[in-house]
Every structure is written in C-alpha cells, then in structure tokens.
C-alpha positions in Angstrom: -10.2 31.8 -32.7 -6.8 32.5 -31.0 -6.3 31.2 -27.5 -5.4 33.6 -24.7 -1.9 33.0 -23.2 -1.5 31.3 -19.8 -0.9 33.4 -16.7 -1.9 33.8 -13.0 -5.4 34.8 -12.1 -6.2 38.5 -12.0 -7.5 39.4 -8.5 -11.1 40.5 -8.2 -9.9 44.1 -7.3 -7.7 44.2 -10.4 -4.9 46.0 -8.4 -1.6 46.4 -10.3 1.5 45.3 -8.4 4.2 47.1 -10.5 5.2 50.7 -10.4 5.3 53.1 -13.3 6.3 56.7 -13.7 4.1 59.7 -14.4 6.4 60.5 -17.4 5.7 57.1 -19.1 3.2 57.7 -22.0 -0.2 56.2 -21.5 -2.4 54.9 -24.3 -5.9 53.4 -24.5 -7.2 50.6 -26.7 -11.0 50.0 -27.0 -12.1 46.6 -28.4 -15.4 46.5 -30.2 -16.0 42.8 -30.9 -18.9 42.9 -33.4 -18.7 41.7 -37.0 -21.4 41.1 -39.6 -19.5 38.0 -40.8 -16.2 36.6 -39.7 -13.5 36.6 -42.4 -12.0 33.2 -43.1 -8.4 34.2 -42.2 -9.3 36.0 -39.0 -8.7 34.7 -35.5 -9.4 38.0 -33.7 -11.8 38.1 -30.7 -14.9 38.9 -32.8 -18.6 37.7 -32.7 -21.5 37.8 -35.1 -25.0 38.6 -33.9 -25.9 34.9 -33.4 -22.9 34.4 -31.1 -23.5 37.1 -28.6 -25.6 35.2 -26.1 -27.9 38.1 -25.2 -25.4 40.9 -25.4 -26.6 43.8 -27.5 -24.5 46.6 -28.9 -26.2 49.1 -26.5 -25.6 46.9 -23.4 -22.0 46.4 -24.6 -21.3 50.1 -24.8 -22.6 50.5 -21.3 -20.3 47.7 -20.0 -17.3 49.2 -21.8 -18.0 52.6 -20.2 -18.3 50.9 -16.8 -14.9 49.3 -17.2 -13.3 52.6 -18.1 -14.8 54.3 -15.0 -13.8 51.3 -12.8 -10.2 51.5 -14.0 -9.7 54.9 -12.5 -10.2 53.5 -9.0 -7.8 50.6 -9.8 -5.1 53.0 -10.9 -5.5 55.2 -7.9 -5.7 52.3 -5.4 -2.5 50.8 -7.1 -0.8 54.2 -6.8 -0.3 54.3 -10.5 -0.5 57.9 -11.9 -3.6 58.7 -13.9 -2.3 60.3 -17.1 -4.0 61.8 -20.1 -4.1 59.4 -23.1 -1.7 60.4 -25.8 -3.1 57.9 -28.3 -6.3 55.9 -28.5 -7.2 53.1 -30.9 -10.7 51.8 -31.4 -10.4 48.3 -32.9 -12.2 45.1 -33.3 -14.1 43.5 -34.9 -15.8 46.2 -36.9 -16.0 49.3 -34.6 -17.7 51.2 -37.5 -20.8 49.1 -36.9 -21.4 51.3 -33.8 -23.2 54.6 -34.3 -21.0 57.6 -34.0 -23.0 58.7 -31.0 -21.8 55.6 -29.1 -18.2 56.3 -30.0 -18.8 59.8 -28.7 -20.1 58.5 -25.4 -17.1 56.1 -25.1 -14.5 58.8 -25.8 -16.3 61.3 -23.5 -15.8 58.7 -20.7 -12.1 58.4 -21.5 -11.9 62.2 -21.3 -13.6 62.2 -18.0 -11.6 59.4 -16.4 -8.1 59.8 -17.9 -8.2 62.9 -20.0 -7.1 63.0 -23.6 -4.1 65.1 -24.6 -4.8 68.0 -26.9 -2.6 66.6 -29.6 -3.7 62.9 -29.1 -3.9 60.6 -32.0 -7.4 59.0 -32.0 -7.8 56.2 -34.5 -10.7 54.0 -35.4 -10.7 50.9 -37.6 -13.4 50.6 -40.3 -14.5 48.2 -43.0 -14.9 50.1 -46.3 -18.5 49.3 -46.8 -19.5 50.8 -43.4 -18.1 54.2 -44.0 -20.5 57.0 -44.9 -20.2 60.8 -44.8 -22.6 60.8 -41.9 -20.5 58.3 -39.9 -17.2 60.1 -40.4 -18.7 63.5 -39.6 -19.9 62.1 -36.4 -16.6 60.4 -35.6 -14.8 63.7 -36.2 -17.2 65.5 -33.9 -16.5 62.8 -31.2 -12.7 63.4 -31.5 -11.6 60.7 -33.9 -8.9 62.1 -36.2 -7.6 59.1 -38.0 -9.3 56.3 -39.8 -7.7 52.9 -40.5 -9.5 51.2 -43.4 -9.4 47.5 -44.0 -8.7 47.4 -47.7 -6.7 44.1 -47.8 -6.8 43.8 -51.6 -8.0 45.5 -54.7 -8.6 42.2 -56.5 -12.1 40.7 -56.1 -10.8 37.1 -56.4 -8.5 37.6 -53.5 -11.2 39.3 -51.4 -13.4 36.3 -52.0 -10.7 33.9 -50.8 -10.3 36.1 -47.7 -14.1 36.2 -47.2 -14.1 40.0 -47.3 -17.5 41.4 -48.1 -16.7 44.8 -49.5 -16.4 45.8 -53.2 -12.9 47.2 -54.1 -14.6 50.4 -55.3 -15.9 51.1 -51.8 -12.4 51.7 -50.5 -12.0 54.8 -52.6 -15.4 56.0 -51.5 -14.5 55.5 -47.8 -11.2 57.2 -48.2 -12.8 60.2 -49.9 -15.4 60.5 -47.1 -12.8 60.3 -44.4 -10.7 63.1 -46.1 -13.8 65.3 -46.5 -14.2 65.0 -42.7 -10.6 66.1 -42.1 -9.4 62.7 -40.9 -6.0 61.2 -41.6 -6.3 57.9 -43.4 -4.4 54.6 -43.3 -5.2 51.5 -45.4 -4.3 47.9 -44.4 -3.2 45.4 -47.1 -2.6 41.7 -46.9 -0.1 39.9 -49.1 0.6 36.2 -49.7 -3.0 35.0 -49.9 -2.9 31.4 -51.4 -2.8 31.6 -55.3 -2.3 35.4 -55.3 0.1 36.3 -58.1 2.7 39.0 -57.9 0.8 41.0 -60.6 -2.3 40.8 -58.4 -0.4 42.1 -55.5 1.1 44.9 -57.7 -2.5 45.8 -58.6 -3.5 46.1 -54.9 -0.4 48.2 -54.1 -1.0 50.5 -57.1 -4.6 51.0 -56.0 -3.6 51.8 -52.5 -1.0 54.3 -53.7 -3.6 56.0 -56.0 -5.8 56.6 -53.0 -3.2 59.2 -51.8 -3.5 58.2 -48.1 -1.1 59.1 -45.3 -0.2 55.6 -44.3 -0.1 52.0 -45.5 0.3 48.8 -43.5 1.1 45.6 -45.4 1.0 42.4 -43.5 2.0 38.9 -44.6 -1.0 36.5 -44.4 -0.6 34.1 -41.5 -2.7 31.0 -41.5 -4.0 30.8 -37.9 -5.1 27.5 -36.4 -8.8 27.0 -36.2 -9.7 29.5 -38.9 -11.8 28.7 -42.0 -8.8 29.4 -44.2 -6.7 26.9 -42.2 -9.3 24.2 -42.7 -9.5 24.9 -46.5 -5.7 24.5 -46.8 -5.8 21.4 -44.7 -8.4 19.9 -46.9 -6.3 20.7 -50.0 -8.8 23.3 -51.4 -6.1 26.0 -51.3 -2.3 25.9 -51.5 -0.3 26.6 -48.3 1.6 29.7 -47.7 4.8 30.2 -49.8 7.6 31.9 -47.9 9.5 32.8 -51.0 6.3 34.4 -52.5 6.0 36.4 -49.3 9.5 37.7 -49.6 8.9 38.7 -53.2 5.7 40.5 -52.3 7.4 42.4 -49.4 10.2 43.6 -51.7 7.7 44.8 -54.3 5.7 46.6 -51.6 8.9 48.3 -50.4 9.9 49.3 -53.9 6.5 50.7 -55.0 5.7 52.4 -51.7 9.1 53.9 -51.5 8.9 55.3 -55.1 5.5 56.8 -54.2 6.9 58.8 -51.2 6.2 56.4 -48.4 9.0 55.7 -45.9 9.1 52.4 -44.0 9.3 53.1 -40.2 8.4 49.6 -38.9 8.8 46.3 -40.8 5.2 46.2 -41.9 4.3 49.9 -42.0 5.0 52.9 -44.3 4.0 56.5 -43.9 4.4 59.8 -45.8 6.9 61.3 -43.4 7.4 60.9 -39.7 4.4 62.9 -38.8 2.0 60.4 -40.4 3.3 57.4 -38.5 0.9 55.5 -36.3 1.7 56.9 -32.9 -0.5 54.3 -31.2 1.4 51.4 -32.6 4.7 53.1 -31.7 3.5 53.2 -28.1 3.3 49.4 -28.1 6.7 49.1 -29.8 8.4 51.4 -27.4 7.2 49.9 -24.1 4.6 52.5 -23.1 1.7 51.9 -20.7 -1.7 51.1 -22.1 -5.1 49.9 -20.8 -7.1 47.7 -23.2 -10.8 47.9 -22.5 -13.3 45.3 -23.7 -13.6 41.5 -24.0 -10.3 39.8 -24.8 -8.3 43.1 -24.7 -4.8 43.1 -23.4 -3.2 45.8 -21.1 0.3 46.6 -19.9 1.2 48.9 -17.0 4.7 49.0 -15.7 5.6 45.5 -16.6 2.3 43.9 -15.6 0.4 42.5 -18.5 -3.2 41.2 -18.3 -6.0 40.1 -20.6 -9.7 40.2 -20.2 -12.1 37.3 -20.5 -12.9 36.8 -24.2 -16.7 36.4 -24.6 -18.8 39.6 -24.4 -21.3 37.7 -22.2 -18.6 36.7 -19.7 -17.2 40.2 -19.8 -20.7 41.6 -19.0 -21.1 39.3 -16.1 -17.9 40.5 -14.5 -18.6 44.1 -15.1 -22.1 43.7 -13.6 -20.6 42.1 -10.5 -18.1 44.9 -10.1 -15.1 42.7 -10.3 -12.1 42.8 -12.7 -12.9 41.6 -16.2 -9.3 40.4 -16.4 -8.9 36.7 -16.7 -5.1 36.2 -16.2 -2.0 38.2 -16.0 1.8 38.0 -15.9 4.4 40.1 -14.2 7.3 40.4 -16.6 10.8 39.8 -15.3 13.6 42.2 -16.2 14.9 39.6 -18.7 11.5 39.3 -20.4 11.2 43.1 -20.6 14.7 43.3 -22.1 13.9 40.6 -24.7 10.8 42.5 -25.7 12.7 45.8 -26.1 15.1 44.0 -28.5 12.3 42.2 -30.3 10.2 45.4 -30.9 12.9 48.1 -31.1 14.8 46.2 -33.7 11.8 46.3 -36.1 11.8 50.2 -36.2 13.4 52.4 -38.8 14.7 54.6 -35.9 16.4 51.5 -34.7 17.4 50.0 -31.3 20.0 51.9 -29.4 23.1 49.8 -28.9 23.2 50.9 -25.3 20.0 48.9 -24.7 22.1 45.7 -25.4 24.3 44.0 -22.9 28.0 43.5 -23.7 27.6 40.0 -25.1 24.7 41.1 -27.3 26.7 44.0 -28.7 29.5 41.7 -29.8 27.0 39.8 -32.1 26.1 42.9 -34.1 29.3 42.7 -36.2 28.3 39.3 -37.6 24.9 40.6 -38.5 26.5 43.5 -40.3 28.7 41.1 -42.2 25.6 39.0 -43.2 24.0 42.3 -44.5 21.2 42.0 -42.0 22.0 45.1 -40.0 23.0 48.5 -41.4 26.7 49.1 -40.6 26.6 52.9 -40.9 23.7 53.1 -38.4 25.6 50.8 -36.0 28.6 53.1 -36.1 26.1 55.8 -35.0 24.9 53.7 -32.1 21.7 52.1 -33.4 20.7 48.7 -34.7 18.7 49.2 -37.9 17.7 46.4 -40.2 18.6 46.3 -43.8 15.8 45.2 -46.2 17.2 41.7 -46.1 17.2 42.0 -42.3 13.5 43.0 -42.3 12.7 39.9 -44.3 14.5 37.9 -41.6 13.6 40.0 -38.5 12.9 37.1 -36.2 16.2 35.5 -37.1 18.0 38.7 -36.3 16.4 38.9 -32.9 17.3 35.3 -32.1 20.9 36.0 -33.0 21.1 39.1 -30.9 19.6 37.5 -27.9 21.7 34.3 -28.3 
C-alpha cells in the first residue's frame, strides 16, 4: 500500500496557516476505505473486513460525519472562508458498499456544514457488481448526479490478472441502471496490463464506447511497489510493463474515442463535449481548494496540503479524541506552487497560459514546438497545449519547461 509523503506534524487543533480567498472554488473529497477484496494492482488506502480492527461501516460513517462537522470550526478559527462545495467526489475503496441511506447522511452533513452549490457535480465511484436500481435511485435522492464505474477491461482474462471480481456483462447493467436514475456516467479503463494484446485493448475500448457513456478515463497501468501484481512480476510469473505497448494503446484509445465523439480534455480523460468533463478533477488540476475527509485523504487549502492518518482505527481514535485526524502537512512555497501549476495545467486540452510561465520558461517553448511536443498554433494564441506526441511524453515536456 502506498506510503504517505513526509511533512511536518499537523497540530492537534488542525488550524490552517495560509490564506485563501472567498472566490477560490471549494471542493470536497470523501474517502470510503472499504473493499470486499483488494485488487492485485491497487495501492489505494483500502481495507477488507478482516483488516478493520473493530471499525464497522456504521461507526466509520459516524466518524466521517464528525470530521466534516469539526472542519467548520477549523476553517472559521483559521479565518478561511466557508464556501459551498462546487464539486464532491465520493471515492475509495468501494463507496457503493455503503447503503444509499449512509451516503444521504454524509451529503446532508456537507450541506449543513459547507453548503452544496445548486449546480454542483456530485460523483460517486462504484464497482459494477455493486450497482442496482435500488442503490442508484437512493443515490440520486441523496444528491449524487454522476457515477464513475470501474470497468477497467471488457476481457475476462485481463480482469483475472487485475484481480477484478466483476463479470464484464455487469458493466452494461450498471450503466443502464445509472442512466435510468438520471445520473451522468463515466467508466474507467486500464491499459497495459502484462500480456494484454492491442486487440484485447481494442475490445475493451469498443465495449466502453458501445455503452454510450458521457465520459471515459483510460489510465496506463502502473506497477506499484508492494502490490500483489508487483510481486508476481518480480517472481517472473508475469511480464513487466512495456512502455512501447503503453504508447500504442494510448494512441489507439485516442483514435477510437475521438472517432466516437469523445474529446480529450486531460491526458487520460475524454468526454462528450466540455459539459461532460469531470469538474471535480478539474478542480485539482486548476489549483482550487479542497478538503479530503476520511482515513488517508489529502486536503489542500491556500497552499497548505495535509493528509490524514491511514488506518480507519487510528482515524477513529483521533476523531473520538476531538483532535485533528491529519498526520502531517506541508506548506508549499511559491516555487512549488508554480511547478504544480505547470505540471497540471500543461496536461489540459485548454492548455497552460503562457503568462503563467516566467521569461526563461517561455523561451523553452519554441524548442518544444520544433520537437512537435507543443502545438505551435495554440502557442501563438498564448497557451501551451500538448500535441498527441507531447501527451505521450508529458512528464518530459514539464521537465523541459521548468529546466
């Protein structure tokens, strides 16, 4: 499981030392750490029933609600404006393991503490085999208006390698149920699983397109240290990741999704028009404020970033004691914030405004245009926009811009 970064201890009162404006958008992330089984590639902060050390789903929801209520005092005492949430994301884990009534309780607390904008995007992740008509009707009644379904692949053999438990047919069933409830739908795909062929990846893309969803995310598989997948590769049971195969898979995704009416708007994300983009993810990518509630969740307010203790039992102990569940934090310097603006903004279809770069950084753009990594016409209009070749080498582009 991924290690938390290193920082300074979060004080018991959780007060935030950096200022932020009332006009800065505010988002909420809610981390639900439960999973029936842990997928072999996953290093997210998740726990199966045997790993919870006495924490129950009911007690966890009470703790999460307590953190939300506690945070209002922290914001007010820190003289940080309390703003309505413009986006909310309920992630995990498998949030759809919670009854809709619990999701309703959680969202009602957010409404009471922060407020939720009338046009807010409210997304919940779900595994396909947990989605029922009853669940999505309850979610819609609670205020959820977007479902992000973990499809990953349409090929049973690939799902087995990834230790996914759902049947490919259950994805279509889940999507149909969400649509009947009036929810927008996104599906997540993973490419580059060891031994996956380009034809198998094409099959998954075609299946996702046939679902007629609003949004598709396609992520290259990363082998995280300490996962079951990493151990299988280290033992020689599976081949390692092939970067060339990743590039071929990405180009195929861009071709097929583009032909089906999806526009890329971030390196790994495509939507049917600007109105179907994930506004919550855009909040992260455009330096908004957000509070992440739950064990292991990360938050960012005005240049202060902190992260909660990871285990639900340790989280519960801090909530019960009335102290900050945050473990450590960092106060970003102006240089660090600038680097993040370049890193994240350059990945967007809308591009990074050239005015956000310093004089030396702007002089490097010509070389990136010559190498066909940055779109020359967009640069003339004052924005750094990656070409498709640039998207494949996005990290390299950022390093060259920053020097």
